[in-house]
Structures are given as structure tokens and as C-alpha cells.
Backbone bond lengths (Angstrom), bond angles and torsions (degrees), N, CA, C in turn:
res aa  C-N    CA-C-N  psi(-1)  N-CA   C-N-CA  omega(-1)  CA-C   N-CA-C  phi
1 M - - - 1.470 - - 1.482 105.72 -
2 P 1.374 119.18 161.84 1.516 121.55 -179.80 1.490 112.42 -76.91
3 T 1.294 114.84 166.05 1.437 120.11 169.72 1.485 108.81 -97.49
4 N 1.325 119.25 120.91 1.401 123.19 179.24 1.518 112.34 -90.29
5 E 1.350 115.77 141.78 1.482 118.72 174.42 1.490 110.71 -87.74
6 V 1.258 115.17 122.55 1.518 120.62 178.76 1.556 109.36 -105.00
7 L 1.317 119.09 122.16 1.356 125.44 -178.53 1.488 107.01 -98.57
8 I 1.355 116.75 124.00 1.417 122.65 -179.96 1.596 108.17 -116.18
9 T 1.284 121.22 115.17 1.455 124.22 179.74 1.457 109.24 -119.98
10 T 1.394 114.62 148.87 1.409 120.69 176.38 1.567 110.44 -112.50
11 A 1.307 116.21 156.96 1.542 118.87 -166.96 1.511 111.77 -107.72
12 A 1.243 121.63 5.95 1.531 124.17 170.04 1.511 107.04 73.27
13 L 1.305 124.04 15.97 1.447 121.66 172.58 1.564 118.54 -79.09
14 G 1.289 110.34 -18.31 1.520 125.14 178.79 1.478 114.89 169.06
15 A 1.265 117.55 161.01 1.452 120.85 -178.88 1.475 110.04 -64.84
16 V 1.368 114.58 142.49 1.558 117.82 -178.84 1.512 107.74 -128.53
17 N 1.296 116.10 149.54 1.416 124.91 173.53 1.455 108.52 -102.22
18 L 1.396 120.84 105.44 1.453 120.03 -172.84 1.491 105.82 -113.87
19 S 1.343 118.36 35.70 1.447 121.36 175.87 1.603 107.59 -70.53
20 F 1.292 117.45 158.58 1.496 117.36 -179.68 1.594 107.59 -71.10
21 D 1.304 116.99 -32.30 1.571 114.16 179.14 1.462 110.04 -64.84
22 E 1.293 121.37 -37.24 1.450 124.83 179.02 1.538 108.10 -69.55
23 L 1.267 119.64 -44.98 1.438 121.46 -179.97 1.521 111.37 -63.24
24 Y 1.284 119.77 -45.72 1.507 120.24 176.13 1.465 110.27 -59.49
25 A 1.315 123.00 -43.50 1.476 123.93 -177.95 1.511 110.76 -64.91
26 A 1.362 116.18 -36.20 1.488 122.69 178.03 1.471 109.94 -65.89
27 F 1.294 119.00 -44.11 1.493 122.99 -176.97 1.559 106.52 -66.46
28 A 1.248 115.96 -43.98 1.459 120.23 -171.66 1.548 115.82 -65.93
29 N 1.400 109.39 -26.97 1.508 119.24 -176.14 1.500 109.44 -109.66
30 S 1.374 117.21 27.85 1.470 119.57 177.92 1.489 112.51 -115.86
31 K 1.324 113.47 152.52 1.491 118.53 -176.92 1.536 109.05 -122.52
32 E 1.340 118.40 137.74 1.452 123.15 -179.91 1.517 109.80 -63.79
33 Q 1.344 116.22 134.14 1.523 124.15 177.01 1.458 113.22 -106.56
34 E 1.382 115.48 -39.90 1.373 119.04 177.05 1.521 111.83 -159.50
35 A 1.250 117.38 158.58 1.533 119.60 -170.77 1.506 111.21 -152.45
36 A 1.310 119.89 151.32 1.439 128.77 174.77 1.556 107.56 -151.65
37 S 1.302 114.05 -176.68 1.426 120.58 -178.60 1.559 117.00 -68.64
38 T 1.294 110.02 -16.25 1.531 116.28 -176.09 1.506 111.93 -120.77
39 Y 1.272 120.29 1.22 1.517 119.86 -179.73 1.517 106.46 -169.24
40 F 1.363 116.22 161.04 1.475 122.79 159.03 1.493 106.27 -143.36
41 L 1.295 111.51 152.53 1.474 121.02 -177.45 1.544 107.58 -113.97
42 V 1.378 116.74 130.37 1.445 121.08 175.30 1.478 108.85 -126.25
43 V 1.332 116.61 148.42 1.499 122.16 -177.46 1.517 107.55 -123.78
44 E 1.356 112.60 136.02 1.458 118.37 177.87 1.474 111.76 -70.04
45 G 1.358 113.79 139.13 1.463 121.39 179.05 1.562 110.37 -87.83
46 A 1.324 115.63 -168.51 1.421 122.08 -174.25 1.583 108.78 -65.57
47 S 1.263 117.20 -33.88 1.423 119.66 -174.73 1.537 113.27 -83.93
48 G 1.265 116.24 -2.92 1.503 120.36 -179.26 1.502 111.67 -75.19
49 P 1.339 117.52 164.85 1.507 116.98 179.55 1.483 111.71 -71.35
50 S 1.324 122.78 -16.23 1.465 126.14 -177.46 1.535 107.75 -142.79
51 P 1.359 118.01 71.85 1.530 120.38 -173.75 1.532 110.51 -56.30
52 G 1.284 113.57 135.34 1.448 124.09 177.77 1.533 111.84 87.35
53 Y 1.360 120.86 -10.43 1.434 120.75 174.95 1.588 108.35 -79.20
54 K 1.303 112.97 164.52 1.595 118.81 -165.45 1.539 107.20 -132.69
55 F 1.387 105.40 156.22 1.480 114.91 163.26 1.440 113.29 -126.62
56 L 1.369 114.19 123.21 1.495 119.73 174.72 1.494 105.41 -94.23
57 V 1.366 116.31 104.98 1.441 123.93 -179.28 1.570 108.89 -90.72
58 T 1.330 116.73 126.19 1.442 121.38 -177.24 1.559 109.15 -112.72
59 G 1.362 114.34 152.55 1.429 119.98 176.57 1.493 110.36 -178.29
60 T 1.282 115.92 -157.84 1.504 125.50 -175.21 1.477 109.56 -133.84
61 G 1.357 116.08 142.81 1.493 123.34 173.94 1.506 114.73 60.33
62 L 1.431 115.19 30.18 1.462 113.80 -178.64 1.543 112.13 -75.52
63 T 1.291 112.38 135.20 1.517 120.05 179.85 1.509 107.35 -131.58
64 Y 1.379 114.74 157.13 1.420 124.12 -171.98 1.593 112.83 -142.11
65 D 1.263 113.94 161.14 1.407 119.83 168.39 1.490 107.22 -137.81
66 S 1.368 119.46 -167.36 1.492 120.38 -176.42 1.489 112.31 -71.38
67 N 1.343 116.65 -12.52 1.506 117.49 -177.05 1.572 111.30 -101.88
68 G 1.330 116.01 -6.73 1.420 117.33 179.92 1.519 110.59 139.41
69 I 1.339 116.93 -157.19 1.454 123.14 -175.34 1.564 108.04 -75.27
70 T 1.310 114.60 147.13 1.447 116.86 -178.25 1.578 113.96 -128.36
71 G 1.384 115.39 -5.32 1.413 120.02 -178.01 1.507 114.24 -173.60
72 G 1.316 119.05 168.54 1.404 124.14 171.94 1.513 112.66 111.80
73 T 1.310 116.30 178.68 1.457 124.84 179.35 1.517 114.06 -124.15
74 I 1.271 118.46 135.62 1.422 125.09 -178.58 1.565 108.93 -97.09
75 T 1.293 119.26 124.08 1.419 122.42 179.09 1.473 119.11 -111.34
76 G 1.302 118.54 -11.17 1.478 124.70 173.34 1.479 114.07 176.80
77 F 1.318 119.50 -178.41 1.397 126.12 172.59 1.484 114.91 -159.83
78 E 1.351 111.67 159.80 1.485 119.81 177.47 1.490 109.88 -116.80
79 F 1.322 116.95 139.36 1.457 126.52 172.08 1.395 110.03 -96.46
80 L 1.382 118.27 121.59 1.443 122.17 -171.21 1.548 111.56 -124.80
81 D 1.325 118.64 145.99 1.441 118.21 173.01 1.459 112.66 -75.69
82 P 1.326 119.84 174.76 1.475 119.96 176.83 1.482 119.91 -53.07
83 N 1.307 114.76 -25.41 1.490 123.09 -177.98 1.536 108.84 -95.95
84 N 1.327 118.66 11.22 1.483 122.69 178.67 1.548 109.22 71.62
85 G 1.289 121.28 20.17 1.465 122.34 167.86 1.499 110.67 -72.34
86 L 1.316 116.92 133.92 1.462 124.20 -176.35 1.526 108.31 -77.38
87 L 1.331 116.37 124.22 1.533 123.30 -179.74 1.498 110.18 -103.93
88 A 1.306 114.35 -41.49 1.501 120.34 -172.23 1.498 109.63 -156.84
89 T 1.344 114.04 148.40 1.501 121.37 179.59 1.557 107.52 -127.87
90 Y 1.330 117.49 131.34 1.459 123.32 173.24 1.577 103.73 -112.33
91 A 1.380 115.01 131.87 1.405 117.67 177.19 1.585 110.48 -141.74
92 G 1.330 115.12 141.72 1.431 117.61 178.86 1.534 116.91 113.93
93 F 1.307 116.44 1.62 1.476 118.19 178.11 1.573 112.39 -76.81
94 N 1.348 109.48 160.35 1.579 117.03 178.73 1.574 100.99 -144.90
95 I 1.272 112.75 73.80 1.451 121.16 -174.79 1.550 114.76 -108.90
96 D 1.292 117.69 127.26 1.454 117.95 175.11 1.588 108.52 -67.82
97 A 1.400 109.98 124.35 1.402 115.00 -171.83 1.486 113.87 -62.22
98 V 1.333 120.63 -37.32 1.381 125.60 -178.58 1.588 108.00 -70.48
99 S 1.288 119.71 -34.81 1.461 119.75 178.01 1.577 109.38 -64.04
100 L 1.319 114.26 -40.47 1.525 120.85 178.10 1.548 110.63 -64.35
101 F 1.255 114.00 -44.51 1.556 120.47 177.25 1.491 111.06 -58.53
102 N 1.350 115.78 -45.98 1.458 119.46 178.91 1.523 111.45 -68.08
103 A 1.312 115.42 -42.66 1.496 117.08 -178.63 1.558 112.71 -63.29
104 V 1.326 116.61 -36.15 1.470 121.95 176.37 1.512 109.10 -63.79
105 N 1.393 116.51 -43.91 1.471 121.40 -179.73 1.494 110.01 -61.06
106 T 1.347 116.02 -43.54 1.472 118.97 178.61 1.482 113.60 -60.51
107 Y 1.338 115.27 -42.40 1.496 118.41 178.03 1.499 109.30 -69.00
108 R 1.251 124.58 -39.58 1.430 128.89 177.11 1.549 112.68 -59.16
109 S 1.357 112.36 -49.45 1.440 117.90 -175.17 1.537 114.19 -70.70
110 S 1.383 112.17 -23.03 1.457 115.02 177.40 1.555 112.61 -84.17
111 G 1.385 118.15 0.56 1.425 120.58 -177.75 1.535 109.10 76.07
112 G 1.281 117.34 26.23 1.501 121.30 173.90 1.566 110.10 79.30
113 T 1.286 115.64 20.48 1.456 117.53 -179.71 1.588 112.65 -102.66
114 D 1.267 119.19 -23.13 1.453 125.33 -176.58 1.573 111.44 -106.43
115 A 1.222 119.34 90.78 1.440 123.31 -178.77 1.509 112.57 -97.26
116 S 1.293 117.57 6.54 1.500 119.14 -174.72 1.459 115.42 -58.49
117 A 1.304 117.85 -40.65 1.474 117.39 179.72 1.537 114.63 -70.11
118 L 1.353 115.82 -36.85 1.473 121.06 169.92 1.502 113.13 -65.58
119 D 1.363 119.33 -43.67 1.418 120.32 173.70 1.518 114.54 -59.21
120 A 1.311 116.08 -32.96 1.491 119.45 179.86 1.491 109.80 -68.70
121 I 1.271 121.64 -17.49 1.452 129.03 175.81 1.482 112.46 -89.86
122 F 1.335 114.86 -61.97 1.533 122.61 -169.81 1.571 109.38 -82.83
123 R 1.346 116.33 -29.04 1.429 119.15 -174.84 1.531 112.40 -125.51
124 A 1.317 111.45 40.53 1.538 120.39 -171.88 1.592 106.93 -65.27
125 T 1.264 111.97 146.03 1.481 119.65 173.13 1.541 111.69 -120.00
126 S 1.284 117.81 12.84 1.355 124.48 169.85 1.619 109.54 -158.62
127 G 1.336 119.10 171.67 1.403 119.77 -177.16 1.506 110.26 66.57
128 Q 1.372 114.70 -136.89 1.531 118.91 176.07 1.587 108.07 -76.66
129 E 1.314 111.94 113.49 1.474 117.44 175.73 1.516 111.19 -107.74
130 Y 1.308 117.12 165.98 1.446 121.68 -176.71 1.569 108.62 -134.50
131 D 1.341 111.33 130.43 1.418 122.42 174.22 1.488 109.31 -101.99
132 Y 1.382 117.53 114.27 1.497 116.77 -169.52 1.513 109.92 -97.02
133 T 1.300 119.75 137.41 1.403 129.99 166.05 1.491 108.48 -116.16
134 A 1.303 120.83 110.26 1.465 126.33 -172.80 1.510 108.02 -116.51
135 V 1.280 118.10 133.00 1.532 126.76 179.41 1.448 114.04 -118.91
136 G 1.310 119.75 116.08 1.434 123.99 -179.51 1.495 110.19 -80.71
137 S 1.296 116.86 167.50 1.477 123.94 177.38 1.553 110.60 -91.01
138 P 1.342 115.90 143.62 1.432 121.71 -176.63 1.567 109.57 -59.90
139 G 1.350 112.69 127.57 1.471 120.28 176.71 1.422 120.27 79.76
140 L 1.431 117.18 -3.76 1.495 121.27 -170.67 1.489 109.76 -105.53
141 A 1.310 115.69 150.92 1.452 118.69 -176.83 1.593 109.51 -96.20
142 D 1.351 110.60 76.36 1.451 117.28 179.92 1.507 110.91 -81.06
143 T 1.363 120.38 160.75 1.375 123.82 166.09 1.556 109.19 -113.32
144 L 1.323 115.59 116.56 1.458 121.11 179.55 1.508 112.72 -110.86
145 A 1.306 117.32 145.86 1.473 117.48 -174.51 1.524 109.79 -132.46
146 G 1.338 117.49 147.38 1.425 123.11 168.19 1.478 112.93 -111.62
147 G 1.340 118.01 -177.73 1.396 123.18 177.33 1.486 111.09 -119.91
148 P 1.350 119.39 -158.55 1.456 122.45 -173.00 1.530 112.00 -79.34
149 V 1.335 118.77 -13.89 1.458 120.01 -177.46 1.526 104.16 -93.98
150 A 1.305 120.85 163.03 1.448 125.40 -176.17 1.494 112.79 -60.34
151 D 1.337 118.01 107.05 1.461 126.02 179.75 1.536 114.39 -105.62
152 T 1.245 116.44 163.12 1.488 122.95 175.09 1.548 108.77 -130.15
153 L 1.330 114.23 114.83 1.464 116.84 -179.33 1.565 108.60 -114.38
154 Y 1.318 115.96 126.07 1.438 124.19 -176.29 1.509 109.16 -102.41
155 A 1.324 121.38 113.78 1.443 120.41 172.70 1.502 109.13 -94.79
156 N 1.269 116.01 128.16 1.480 121.53 178.24 1.533 111.92 -114.08
157 G 1.385 115.09 8.84 1.449 122.66 174.48 1.556 111.46 -152.85
158 P 1.268 119.94 -166.11 1.488 123.53 178.74 1.438 107.18 -74.12
159 S 1.313 120.44 76.78 1.418 123.08 -166.31 1.578 110.31 -105.72
160 T 1.339 113.15 168.28 1.457 121.23 169.35 1.470 108.92 -108.75
161 L 1.283 121.37 122.41 1.458 126.39 178.71 1.456 112.83 -110.50
162 V 1.297 118.82 121.09 1.461 123.54 -179.08 1.513 105.76 -107.05
163 G 1.321 116.36 102.62 1.465 122.99 -174.26 1.550 113.89 -92.46
164 G 1.318 113.73 140.72 1.445 118.10 166.64 1.400 107.86 -89.03
165 S 1.362 118.21 -85.47 1.464 126.12 170.15 1.537 107.06 -140.39
166 G 1.288 113.64 144.57 1.541 116.56 179.55 1.472 110.76 138.38
167 A 1.359 117.22 -157.57 1.414 125.18 -168.38 1.600 104.39 -105.68
168 I 1.325 113.05 127.15 1.493 120.11 -179.79 1.559 103.77 -121.47
169 Q 1.386 111.17 124.43 1.452 119.33 -179.21 1.533 112.23 -130.32
170 G 1.267 115.70 123.95 1.547 118.64 178.13 1.463 111.67 -127.44
171 S 1.305 118.50 171.20 1.426 125.27 -178.25 1.438 115.54 -129.46
172 F 1.332 117.64 6.24 1.503 120.29 -178.44 1.486 109.12 -125.47
173 A 1.393 115.94 141.60 1.492 118.63 179.85 1.576 109.07 -66.32
174 T 1.288 117.32 -19.85 1.457 118.92 -173.79 1.514 110.35 -94.95
175 D 1.329 116.78 11.22 1.534 114.20 171.57 1.491 112.08 -62.56
176 A 1.375 113.13 132.92 1.448 115.44 175.12 1.457 109.68 -106.69
177 W 1.451 114.69 131.95 1.435 123.98 -163.34 1.541 103.45 -110.00
178 I 1.242 116.77 129.18 1.496 126.03 160.42 1.506 109.30 -115.16
179 V 1.260 117.89 95.22 1.431 118.77 -158.53 1.555 110.46 -126.59
180 P 1.367 121.05 85.97 1.453 122.87 166.91 1.457 107.06 -90.46
181 C 1.394 121.58 63.05 1.449 122.23 -169.39 1.441 111.98 -127.97
182 A 1.373 124.01 21.47 1.393 121.93 179.27 1.503 116.81 -73.75
183 S 1.286 113.12 -7.86 1.457 117.51 -172.78 1.512 114.97 -75.01
184 A 1.374 118.49 -15.71 1.450 120.63 -176.01 1.559 106.08 -162.27
185 G 1.360 115.86 152.88 1.404 118.73 171.12 1.509 112.53 71.09
186 T 1.292 119.75 -153.06 1.496 119.56 -177.25 1.547 104.28 -133.81
187 S 1.303 110.92 147.29 1.478 118.18 174.26 1.527 107.78 -125.54
188 E 1.385 114.43 120.04 1.470 119.75 -179.21 1.593 106.98 -105.55
189 G 1.299 115.91 102.66 1.448 118.10 178.49 1.471 112.05 106.55
190 N 1.332 117.78 52.32 1.484 118.73 174.55 1.545 107.20 -71.01
191 G 1.311 115.86 133.02 1.409 120.51 -178.58 1.449 116.28 111.39
192 T 1.309 120.87 172.09 1.385 124.95 -173.68 1.578 109.48 -91.99
193 S 1.344 113.36 144.99 1.527 120.10 177.84 1.489 109.00 54.38
194 T 1.296 121.20 50.14 1.453 122.85 179.72 1.492 110.86 -112.80
195 K 1.327 115.31 132.08 1.441 121.78 179.51 1.635 107.18 -72.02
196 C 1.258 121.42 133.56 1.389 122.44 -179.36 1.489 109.95 -133.09
197 T 1.387 117.52 -177.11 1.465 124.42 -171.94 1.621 107.12 -58.29
198 E 1.329 111.29 134.17 1.506 116.00 174.68 1.525 109.61 -63.74
199 L 1.246 116.85 135.23 1.508 119.64 178.77 1.524 110.22 -79.63
200 M 1.348 113.94 117.71 1.493 120.21 -176.86 1.505 110.01 -89.62
201 S 1.266 121.79 -33.95 1.471 123.44 -175.46 1.485 108.60 -152.74
202 A 1.249 119.48 155.47 1.445 124.11 178.38 1.542 109.51 -151.11
203 P 1.369 121.85 156.17 1.426 122.74 174.23 1.523 113.84 -55.12
204 P 1.293 120.59 150.19 1.384 121.70 -175.42 1.540 115.92 -66.84
205 R 1.319 115.42 149.23 1.445 117.78 174.99 1.542 111.95 -95.31
206 S 1.326 114.81 155.63 1.425 120.58 172.84 1.540 111.53 -101.38
207 S 1.308 120.87 134.77 1.378 123.68 178.86 1.560 110.08 -109.99
208 H 1.327 116.56 3.80 1.466 122.96 -176.40 1.464 111.72 -104.28
209 S 1.301 120.28 130.40 1.391 123.43 -178.59 1.564 109.85 -106.48
210 L 1.339 113.18 136.62 1.472 119.54 178.67 1.532 111.54 -64.02
211 I 1.424 116.90 -12.69 1.396 115.72 -173.93 1.531 109.08 -61.95
212 A 1.269 118.07 -30.61 1.494 119.61 177.37 1.478 114.79 -59.73
213 E 1.300 116.66 -25.55 1.470 123.32 -178.39 1.524 112.00 -87.25
214 V 1.292 117.06 -14.40 1.467 115.75 -176.49 1.591 114.77 -115.09
215 D 1.401 111.98 -8.57 1.442 116.56 178.48 1.527 108.90 -61.83
């Protein structure tokens, strides 16, 4: 199967932790609030890393029954604050919705110890793989993460970058690097608190949230 490029952009409303561990915990502790054929909205509960924060998950052909999702494809999602302010956007996924539903349930039932099914989706090394390009917000201490395919993480603030393999570019001396990325691409600034190449350009950010379209 092809490798899809997933573009992750942040919206400068506040620093965000977009590590996979944080994402998995948020999914596992969220409850569906509304749903339709092209989206569903889940809200983090008290046990989530960001209680009251939301994920607007978008896709095609989404179907449901009383037990949860039964079909469709997930293509992206938005991370929203409790007031529906857009914090981050993920675009470019091609995820079987039932597989994600089952993977989240596996992680939840294990008490957050078994991430293998979620890793097989978001950090796949065979089948449908994802090449992440993540863009941090200017001046903010975001946490951006890549997977095992060649990724590009752009730090625009004193960020933490968790690299898989690929190019890592930051613009602050206080960027903290967690970089097991020597296997492919280039890494500029291996180590903690390392000055690296000034970011000259980055993919565009979105400041518009789809939440306005589904309210």
C-alpha cells in the first residue's frame, strides 16, 4: 500500500502535546458526543490528559450502531479546546474506522499498556504507512512527533520533537530533541538544548475549524 503524507499544523492558540502517547490516552478517555456520515465529535473525560478538550474526526461513509462505529474511512481530525478553538489539524489519513475503534478499545481495556493496535495504524511499518510533516506554532513549546517513516518536524518555538526518521528543523536553542532518527533522512540538532538550522519556510497553517460547519 502507499505511504500517505499526513500534514499536522498547529493554530497558535496555545502549546500542544501531539505525541502519540498523549494522543492514545486522549482517544481512550473520550466519549462520543455527536456523529454523522462525515464526522464524529468526541470529548475527553476527567481521566484524559486534557479534560473537556475535543477531537472532531472527519471521514467518509461513517456508520454507527448502538455499540459504536461500524464502517467508513477516517481521513483526518482536529484537536479543539473546550470552547471549540482550533489547536491542531491532522490531514491525509486513510484509516479504516472500525480498525481504529477496535484499536482504541484494546488500548483502553489494557489500562493504557497495550498500544500495539494503535501503533499498527499511526506508526505502521508495513501496509498503509504515514509520513508525518508537523508544524509547530511560533514561540510556543509544542511537542511534535514522527513515526518510523521519514518525517519532517518543524519547531517554531521552544519545542520537544520526537523523531522517527527524517528531517528535524528547529529555530530555538531550547528545543529538546528525542531523536532516534539516524536511520534515514537528516537530523539537525541531535541531543537536548541544541541550536539547529533556522526554519526559513514551512507548510501553511489552517486557522479555520470544521466545527463551525457541524454545529
